[in-house]
C-alpha positions in Angstrom: 76.6 154.3 76.8 75.5 158.3 78.0 75.6 159.9 81.2 72.1 160.8 81.1 69.9 158.0 82.8 66.7 158.4 85.0 63.7 156.4 86.2 59.9 156.8 85.6 57.1 155.2 87.0 54.6 153.7 84.6 52.4 150.7 83.5 53.6 147.6 82.0 51.0 145.0 80.4 48.3 147.0 82.9 50.3 146.1 86.4 52.9 148.5 88.1 56.1 149.3 86.4 59.3 151.2 87.0 61.7 152.1 84.2 65.5 152.7 84.4 66.9 154.3 81.0 69.4 155.7 79.0 67.7 159.2 77.9 71.1 160.4 76.5 71.5 157.7 74.0 68.2 159.1 72.5 70.3 161.7 70.9 72.4 159.1 68.7 70.3 155.6 68.3 69.4 153.9 66.7 73.2 153.0 66.1 73.8 151.1 62.8 76.7 148.9 64.4 74.1 147.5 66.8 71.3 146.5 65.1 70.2 143.6 67.3 68.0 143.7 70.7 68.4 141.5 73.6 66.9 141.2 77.0 67.6 139.1 80.4 64.9 138.4 82.4 65.5 138.2 86.2 62.8 136.5 88.5 63.4 138.4 91.4 63.1 136.6 94.7 61.6 139.0 97.1 59.4 141.4 95.0 56.9 143.3 96.9 53.2 142.6 96.9 52.7 144.6 94.0 55.2 143.1 91.4 58.2 145.7 91.8 61.4 145.5 93.7 61.9 145.3 97.2 64.4 147.2 99.7 65.1 143.5 101.0 66.7 142.4 97.4 68.1 146.0 96.4 71.5 145.0 97.1 71.6 141.7 95.8 69.8 143.0 92.3 72.7 145.8 92.0 75.2 143.0 92.1 73.2 140.9 89.4 72.8 144.2 87.2 76.8 145.2 87.6 77.9 141.8 86.6 75.5 141.4 83.6 75.9 144.6 82.2 79.8 144.4 82.5 79.6 140.8 80.8 77.2 142.6 78.1 80.1 145.4 77.2 83.0 142.8 77.6 81.3 141.1 74.0 80.2 144.5 72.7 76.8 144.9 73.6 75.5 148.1 75.4 73.1 148.5 78.0 70.4 150.9 77.4 68.2 150.5 80.3 65.7 147.9 82.4 62.2 147.6 83.8 61.0 146.4 86.9 57.0 144.8 87.2 55.5 141.5 88.0 58.3 140.3 90.1 60.6 140.6 87.0 63.6 142.7 86.2 64.5 142.7 82.6 67.9 144.2 81.3 67.8 145.5 77.6 71.2 145.8 75.1 72.1 146.8 71.8 74.7 144.4 70.0 75.7 142.3 67.0 77.0 139.2 68.0 74.1 137.3 69.1 76.1 134.0 70.1 78.1 136.3 72.1 75.9 137.9 74.2 74.1 134.3 74.9 76.9 133.0 75.9 78.1 135.8 78.3 74.5 135.8 80.3 74.4 132.0 80.6 77.9 132.4 82.2 77.4 135.7 84.4 74.0 133.9 85.7 75.6 130.9 86.8 77.5 133.1 89.4 74.3 134.0 91.1 72.9 130.7 93.3 69.1 130.9 93.6 68.3 133.5 90.7 66.6 132.1 87.7 66.7 134.1 83.9 65.4 133.8 80.7 67.0 135.5 77.8 65.6 136.7 73.8 66.8 138.6 71.3 66.0 139.7 67.8 66.9 141.7 65.2 65.9 145.3 65.8 67.9 148.1 63.3 65.1 150.8 64.2 65.7 150.0 67.9 61.8 150.1 68.7 62.6 148.2 72.2 64.5 151.2 72.9 61.8 154.1 71.5 58.2 152.2 71.9 59.2 150.9 75.1 62.0 152.1 77.5 62.1 155.8 76.1 59.6 158.1 78.3 56.7 159.5 76.8 56.1 163.1 76.8 54.0 163.1 80.3 56.9 160.8 81.4 59.4 162.9 80.5 57.7 165.9 82.0 57.4 164.3 85.4 61.4 163.1 85.2 62.2 167.1 84.3 59.7 168.0 87.4 61.2 165.8 89.6 65.2 167.4 88.7 64.0 170.5 89.4 62.9 170.0 92.7 65.9 168.4 93.5 68.1 171.3 92.2 66.0 173.4 94.3 66.1 170.9 97.1 70.2 171.4 97.1 69.6 175.1 97.3 67.9 175.0 100.3 64.4 175.4 99.1 61.3 175.2 101.0 58.6 173.6 99.4 56.0 174.6 101.7 55.9 178.2 101.0 54.0 179.2 97.8 55.6 181.2 95.3 55.4 182.4 91.5 56.0 179.3 89.1 56.9 180.3 85.9 56.0 178.5 82.7 56.7 178.6 79.0 54.9 176.7 76.1 55.9 176.9 72.4 53.9 176.6 69.4 54.4 176.9 65.4 52.6 179.9 65.3 49.9 182.2 66.3 46.9 180.2 66.2 48.6 177.3 68.0 49.0 179.7 70.6 45.7 181.0 70.5 44.4 178.1 70.6 46.2 177.1 74.2 45.5 180.5 75.9 41.9 179.8 75.5 42.5 176.1 76.8 44.3 177.8 80.1 42.0 180.5 80.7 40.2 180.5 83.8 42.8 178.9 85.5 44.6 181.5 87.3 47.5 182.0 85.3 49.0 185.8 84.5 49.5 185.2 80.7 51.9 187.5 78.9 51.5 188.8 75.2 52.9 185.4 72.8 56.2 186.5 71.4 57.2 185.2 68.2 60.6 184.2 66.9 61.8 181.1 65.5 58.5 179.8 67.7 55.8 181.4 69.2 56.1 181.6 73.0 53.7 181.8 75.5 54.9 182.7 79.1 52.3 182.4 81.8 52.6 182.3 86.1 50.7 181.0 88.6 51.0 180.8 92.6 52.3 177.3 93.8 54.5 175.0 95.0 56.9 172.6 93.1 55.4 169.5 94.6 52.4 170.0 93.0 54.1 170.6 89.7 53.3 166.9 88.3 49.5 167.4 88.5 49.5 170.7 86.7 52.5 169.9 84.4 50.7 166.9 82.5 47.5 168.8 82.2 49.9 171.8 80.2 51.2 169.2 78.2 47.9 167.7 76.9 46.7 171.4 76.6 49.8 172.1 74.5 50.1 169.2 72.7 46.1 169.5 71.5 46.6 173.0 70.2 49.7 171.8 68.0 52.7 172.9 70.3 54.7 171.7 73.6 54.8 172.7 76.9 58.7 173.5 77.6 58.9 173.4 81.6 58.6 175.7 84.9 61.1 177.5 86.9 60.9 179.5 90.4 62.8 181.3 92.8 64.7 179.2 95.7 62.2 180.1 99.1 63.8 179.4 102.3 61.5 181.4 104.5 
């Protein structure tokens, strides 16, 4: 388990969902000594009307999570994330001994009166449950990054209501991709610098805006960079305190 965890909103089977995931473990996964995936589904007692968790049930669900994670780790299984949707909270683990995790989950859930749970497991040596379900898409990773930048700014006393120049960077394997991206964003009010070629071709560009607007702005840039064969690398700005 790494120290780099975060959450994002998504759709799960066409319903509102939230995923909390160990992002850092992606640098090491798949772990060959943990070839099996297991999940524990806990049926929430007081979900919101949209199927997500309620503030009313927050403390109880955290207590369940702490207990099931400790029980899983005690039998050698690694906790990698959870999903919440449609009145359910699913916890995901990777390990080896299927009988041990089954027994551990039955025992720990026996201590939570009023909660019902279900469990499943399967061989998953490539960690497809992690990479194809829990791990965020490029667009979701960008929203996570945007939130982290906004939090850093807020910690420095930034006043979001104050417009400021926001700098962006996109990277491409060649000049042709950079040129295609520049053509795609032309006319959107960006000041675009001449592309710089090193290991990759960097396109730096800027426009006035506010940090709270970056989800809408950046997701379009993510799509445009991908369409041109590159990737959007992020944004930054100076702190504005008034």
